[in-house]
ZAMARGU-4260 file (C-alpha; in steps of 0.2 Angstrom, whole numbers, plus 5000, padded with zeros to 4 digits):
<rodrens>
0) 5000/4998/4999 | 5009/5018/4995 | 5007/5033/5007 | 4998/5041/4992 | 4983/5028/4988
5) 4976/5012/4993 | 4973/4998/4979 | 4960/4990/4980 | 4951/4973/4970 | 4934/4968/4973
10) 4924/4956/4962 | 4908/4961/4957 | 4897/4951/4942 | 4911/4941/4939 | 4922/4955/4934
15) 4938/4965/4942 | 4933/4981/4947 | 4952/4989/4952 | 4945/5003/4967 | 4957/5017/4971
20) 4958/5026/4988 | 4964/5042/4990 | 4974/5044/5006 | 4978/5065/5004 | 4965/5074/5010
25) 4961/5089/4995 | 4968/5107/4999 | 4956/5118/5011 | 4961/5132/5001 | 4951/5127/4986
30) 4935/5121/4992 | 4929/5139/5003 | 4915/5145/4996 | 4909/5161/5003 | 4890/5156/5006
35) 4897/5144/5022 | 4907/5162/5028 | 4891/5170/5027 | 4882/5153/5037 | 4896/5157/5050
40) 4894/5175/5051 | 4876/5176/5051 | 4878/5162/5068 | 4891/5173/5074 | 4879/5188/5073
45) 4863/5179/5087 | 4869/5180/5100 | 4874/5202/5100 | 4859/5204/5093 | 4852/5203/5112
50) 4862/5217/5116 | 4861/5230/5104 | 4843/5229/5105 | 4844/5231/5124 | 4855/5244/5121
55) 4842/5253/5111 | 4830/5250/5119 | 4840/5258/5136 | 4845/5274/5122 | 4824/5274/5119
60) 4821/5274/5139 | 4833/5288/5141 | 4828/5301/5129 | 4810/5298/5134 | 4812/5306/5147
65) 4823/5321/5141 | 4809/5329/5130 | 4809/5346/5126 | 4794/5354/5133 | 4784/5358/5118
70) 4768/5357/5128 | 4758/5365/5137 | 4764/5370/5156 | 4750/5361/5163 | 4750/5346/5153
75) 4767/5345/5154 | 4768/5333/5170 | 4756/5319/5162 | 4762/5316/5144 | 4779/5316/5153
80) 4774/5302/5167 | 4764/5291/5151 | 4779/5290/5140 | 4792/5287/5155 | 4778/5271/5160
85) 4779/5266/5140 | 4797/5264/5139 | 4797/5256/5157 | 4785/5243/5149 | 4794/5241/5135
90) 4810/5238/5142 | 4799/5227/5154 | 4793/5216/5142 | 4810/5214/5132 | 4819/5214/5148
95) 4806/5196/5148 | 4808/5191/5133 | 4827/5190/5133 | 4826/5180/5148 | 4817/5168/5144
100) 4824/5165/5129 | 4842/5167/5136 | 4853/5154/5131 | 4858/5147/5143 | 4877/5141/5150
105) 4876/5120/5148 | 4893/5115/5156 | 4900/5098/5156 | 4901/5092/5173 | 4910/5076/5168
110) 4916/5066/5157 | 4921/5044/5160 | 4931/5033/5146 | 4928/5016/5148 | 4944/5004/5150
115) 4941/4984/5145 | 4947/4975/5155 | 4964/4964/5149 | 4959/4950/5144 | 4949/4958/5131
120) 4970/4968/5123 | 4973/4964/5105 | 4992/4966/5098 | 4995/4967/5081 | 5002/4949/5079
125) 4990/4942/5090 | 4974/4950/5077 | 4984/4943/5062 | 4983/4929/5066 | 4967/4928/5073
130) 4962/4934/5053 | 4973/4918/5046 | 4965/4906/5056 | 4945/4912/5056 | 4946/4902/5037
135) 4934/4915/5031 | 4950/4925/5024 | 4959/4921/5005 | 4977/4924/5003 | 4976/4939/4998
140) 4965/4945/5011 | 4974/4939/5028 | 4990/4952/5018 | 4978/4964/5012 | 4973/4964/5030
145) 4991/4965/5040 | 4997/4977/5026 | 4985/4989/5033 | 4986/4984/5053 | 5005/4987/5051
150) 5001/5006/5047 | 4986/5012/5055 | 4994/5017/5069 | 4987/5004/5080 | 4998/4998/5094
155) 4998/4982/5104 | 4985/4986/5121 | 4967/4990/5111 | 4954/4980/5115 | 4939/4967/5102
160) 4923/4960/5113 | 4924/4944/5118 | 4914/4935/5105 | 4926/4941/5093 | 4941/4933/5102
165) 4934/4916/5107 | 4938/4903/5093 | 4929/4900/5083 | 4920/4921/5085 | 4905/4920/5093
170) 4892/4934/5083 | 4876/4932/5094 | 4864/4944/5101 | 4869/4938/5119 | 4888/4945/5112
175) 4884/4960/5108 | 4869/4963/5122 | 4883/4961/5133 | 4896/4970/5123 | 4884/4985/5125
180) 4880/4981/5143 | 4898/4981/5149 | 4904/4999/5137 | 4889/5008/5142 | 4886/5002/5158
185) 4905/5003/5162 | 4907/5021/5158 | 4891/5026/5169 | 4897/5016/5184 | 4912/5027/5183
190) 4902/5046/5180 | 4892/5042/5194 | 4902/5038/5204 | 4914/5053/5203 | 4900/5067/5203
195) 4890/5058/5216 | 4873/5058/5206 | 4860/5048/5210 | 4851/5042/5190 | 4834/5048/5200
200) 4842/5063/5196 | 4846/5062/5176 | 4831/5069/5166 | 4838/5070/5150 | 4849/5054/5141
205) 4852/5055/5125 | 4863/5039/5119 | 4873/5036/5103 | 4879/5020/5096 | 4875/5017/5076
210) 4876/5000/5069 | 4868/4993/5084 | 4853/4996/5087 | 4842/4982/5097 | 4826/4983/5106
215) 4822/4988/5119 | 4835/4999/5114 | 4852/5005/5126 | 4843/5021/5130 | 4828/5006/5139
220) 4842/4998/5144 | 4852/5012/5153 | 4834/5016/5163 | 4831/4999/5166 | 4847/4997/5175
225) 4844/5011/5186 | 4828/5013/5189 | 4829/5031/5181 | 4813/5042/5185 | 4798/5037/5174
230) 4797/5055/5167 | 4817/5055/5156 | 4815/5060/5143 | 4827/5048/5132 | 4832/5047/5113
235) 4843/5034/5105 | 4854/5037/5092 | 4858/5027/5078 | 4867/5028/5059 | 4874/5045/5062
240) 4892/5038/5060 | 4908/5043/5071 | 4905/5060/5073 | 4885/5054/5081 | 4897/5059/5098
245) 4895/5079/5095 | 4877/5078/5089 | 4871/5071/5104 | 4881/5083/5113 | 4873/5096/5100
250) 4855/5089/5105 | 4859/5089/5123 | 4863/5106/5123 | 4844/5110/5114 | 4838/5099/5127
255) 4846/5109/5140 | 4840/5126/5137 | 4821/5120/5134 | 4823/5111/5151 | 4829/5121/5167
260) 4837/5114/5183 | 4843/5096/5172 | 4858/5085/5170 | 4856/5075/5155 | 4867/5060/5152
265) 4877/5057/5136 | 4884/5038/5131 | 4896/5038/5114 | 4898/5021/5109 | 4899/5008/5096
270) 4897/4991/5096 | 4906/4978/5086 | 4902/4960/5088 | 4888/4961/5076 | 4896/4970/5063
275) 4914/4961/5062 | 4915/4958/5044 | 4921/4939/5036 | 4924/4941/5017 | 4937/4945/5006
280) 4929/4962/4997 | 4944/4973/5002 | 4933/4989/5001 | 4923/4980/5020 | 4939/4976/5026
285) 4948/4990/5034 | 4933/4994/5050 | 4940/4975/5056 | 4955/4983/5055 | 4955/5002/5064
290) 4939/4999/5076 | 4940/4993/5092 | 4931/4994/5108 | 4925/5009/5118 | 4915/5020/5125
295) 4910/5036/5133 | 4899/5045/5145 | 4897/5063/5147 | 4885/5074/5161 | 4879/5092/5157
300) 4870/5099/5167 | 4860/5116/5164 | 4859/5122/5185 | 4868/5137/5192 | 4876/5125/5208
305) 4886/5117/5196 | 4895/5129/5190 | 4906/5130/5204 | 4911/5108/5198 | 4912/5109/5182
310) 4926/5109/5172 | 4921/5114/5156 | 4907/5126/5147 | 4901/5124/5129 | 4902/5138/5117
315) 4897/5132/5101 | 4891/5118/5090 | 4895/5117/5070 | 4884/5104/5062 | 4889/5102/5041
320) 4879/5088/5034 | 4883/5083/5016 | 4869/5069/5011 | 4860/5078/4996 | 4874/5075/4987
325) 4875/5056/4984 | 4894/5053/4980 | 4894/5060/4999 | 4880/5052/5002 | 4887/5030/4995
330) 4905/5034/5000 | 4901/5026/5016 | 4890/5014/5018 | 4884/4998/5025 | 4876/4982/5012
335) 4880/4968/5010 | 4895/4959/4995 | 4893/4948/4981 | 4891/4933/4995 | 4880/4939/5005
340) 4888/4946/5021 | 4885/4962/5028 | 4897/4975/5033 | 4905/4992/5027 | 4912/4999/5012
345) 4922/5014/5011 | 4921/5021/4993 | 4936/5030/4982 | 4929/5045/4984 | 4927/5043/5003
350) 4944/5058/5005 | 4936/5070/4995 | 4922/5070/5002 | 4930/5071/5021 | 4938/5085/5013
355) 4924/5097/5008 | 4913/5092/5022 | 4930/5097/5032 | 4931/5115/5024 | 4915/5118/5027
360) 4912/5115/5044 | 4927/5123/5046 | 4923/5139/5036 | 4907/5140/5045 | 4917/5138/5066
365) 4928/5151/5057 | 4921/5168/5061 | 4914/5161/5078 | 4930/5158/5087 | 4945/5164/5074
370) 4951/5182/5080 | 4947/5197/5072 | 4964/5198/5062 | 4964/5179/5055 | 4949/5187/5048
375) 4952/5200/5041 | 4966/5188/5032 | 4956/5176/5028 | 4941/5185/5020 | 4956/5200/5010
380) 4963/5185/5001 | 4945/5175/4996 | 4934/5191/4992 | 4953/5192/4980 | 4949/5179/4974
385) 4930/5173/4971 | 4923/5193/4972 | 4940/5199/4964 | 4942/5183/4951 | 4962/5187/4958
390) 4966/5171/4954 | 4985/5178/4958 | 4983/5176/4976 | 4987/5163/4986 | 4972/5156/4997
395) 4975/5159/5017 | 4968/5147/5030 | 4967/5154/5045 | 4977/5149/5059 | 4968/5142/5070
400) 4981/5139/5084 | 4974/5157/5091 | 4959/5150/5094 | 4962/5138/5104 | 4973/5130/5115
405) 4969/5108/5113 | 4964/5099/5098 | 4955/5082/5101 | 4952/5077/5082 | 4944/5061/5076
410) 4955/5045/5078 | 4948/5041/5061 | 4967/5034/5055 | 4983/5038/5054 | 4984/5043/5034
415) 4965/5057/5040 | 4975/5065/5054 | 4993/5066/5045 | 4983/5075/5032 | 4975/5087/5044
420) 4990/5092/5052 | 4994/5097/5036 | 4984/5105/5031 | 4977/5115/5047 | 4996/5118/5048
425) 4996/5110/5069 | 5014/5105/5077 | 5014/5088/5084 | 5009/5095/5101 | 4993/5097/5094
430) 4991/5082/5086 | 4998/5070/5101 | 4979/5064/5112 | 4973/5059/5093 | 4986/5051/5090
435) 4989/5042/5106 | 4971/5037/5108 | 4976/5030/5091 | 4989/5020/5096 | 4981/5016/5112
440) 4961/5010/5110 | 4962/5011/5091 | 4947/5020/5081 | 4930/5021/5094 | 4921/5029/5082
445) 4912/5045/5094 | 4919/5040/5109 | 4937/5041/5100 | 4936/5063/5105 | 4933/5058/5124
450) 4949/5046/5127 | 4959/5063/5117 | 4952/5075/5129 | 4956/5064/5146 | 4973/5063/5139
455) 4975/5082/5137 | 4968/5083/5156 | 4979/5068/5162 | 4995/5078/5153 | 4989/5091/5166
460) 4989/5100/5149 | 4972/5110/5154 | 4971/5126/5159 | 4960/5142/5166 | 4952/5145/5153
465) 4958/5134/5139 | 4946/5132/5122 | 4948/5114/5116 | 4943/5110/5099 | 4932/5093/5096
470) 4931/5087/5076 | 4925/5070/5068 | 4917/5065/5052 | 4905/5052/5048 | 4896/5044/5040
475) 4883/5054/5028 | 4891/5062/5026 | 4894/5074/5039 | 4905/5085/5047 | 4902/5091/5066
480) 4911/5102/5079 | 4909/5105/5095 | 4920/5120/5108 | 4922/5122/5125 | 4931/5132/5137
485) 4937/5125/5153 | 4931/5134/5169 | 4945/5131/5176 | 4961/5121/5177 | 4966/5102/5178
490) 4981/5097/5185 | 4988/5081/5181 | 4991/5075/5201 | 4969/5078/5202 | 4964/5068/5189
495) 4952/5052/5192 | 4959/5035/5188 | 4941/5032/5188 | 4934/5041/5177 | 4952/5041/5165
500) 4959/5026/5159 | 4976/5036/5153 | 4978/5039/5173 | 4989/5022/5175 | 4996/5022/5158
505) 5003/5037/5154 | 5021/5036/5158 | 5021/5020/5148 | 5018/5028/5133 | 5032/5044/5131
510) 5030/5054/5114 | 5040/5046/5103 | 5029/5031/5104 | 5019/5045/5088 | 5034/5039/5075
515) 5034/5019/5080
</rodrens>
């Protein structure tokens, strides 16, 4: 497998088709569109609008109190009083509307990442041996998976569920439920223990898992296990890919806006047991090589009492969906191969589609987070190229390092991380949480962003008012961002091993492992 592209062959209607999957993202600078810049500035203008209207109301009230005396003296007092009462009434109505409609602050009180049992660890050599011994793969397919696994960026201590590790594999519904229970209950137990929150206090529950959607739902499994209250509002998101974790955060934020004085539990995971592919279609083999077992639970709150103990405050969420385009819609597709075996197929356009979605998301996010100087440079070159057709002007990629101190980029694969680092001009220090998460835990789908934030905390990097950018992409095709601001410094010695799986192993993984 060359660094620039991955060549895969598959049989379809007795003919040989060669698929070339590019491993380079397209240049972000050439995909920027003015309409997404305008969308970003539209989002940025919504919050200041309330302040502007309040200022206008106060100015109007002040002017009414100093009207020129154009009326007879006998009627002057009644007129002044009426005007002032009208002004006060308008101001009271506006303040009441502002109080009701104002965005409620959403706090991340705590989060917990699941650490599977050591008996579920699998090394690269063990993965290759397991692949060869299963009997369902051809010799060429085994070599193909070995090549991908060796270059994937995964280490020798990732985890697979018991059903897959069994000889022969036991890919049953019972094993899939067992995996889901272990992951969900494991991280929720740690979260509730750390925060000392009772399940009966939680009023909102959002669970996301893309490929495993049993009946009753995963949300119902949690409600039944923890005996949550009968009026809990629960939501179960399925089929939304690796970016579903941030969709869940965005949904929880909207629910917290509508439900004052509430706690929201968000659970992000993927289930591997029923989605392991045993065929020879190479476009469907990559998930076997990079996806691993994991999950995370987050506790969000809009209660003022939780402000003092919260770790982060949610600043911005931006969601991008490219599903109207057929190429984007089909690039990550669950289907059966020519022999009837189910798997997830990755199309040759994947990297191009990912680049377009990422560019759209970043372009929309920029006006909300970038310093004015960076916005001016970006807009100046964009207008020169798009409006005045000055092709000699080089597009400017804003320096997002001036907007964020920490980056949590979805650990989807080594090639994607390499390309994002180059396009966003990030240093190895910024990429370390993503690369280390991929190395230690593999691609845990929607929960990978939380393993990355846990790594950042375990290394003692988070300071007061630091800004964290979480960005992920997934099937559909979607790209989503969330920006958090740290409420306080989080020193390494204060990180609890109950919720953070990096605490016991952070000294075992020096930065030089990134070059492996």
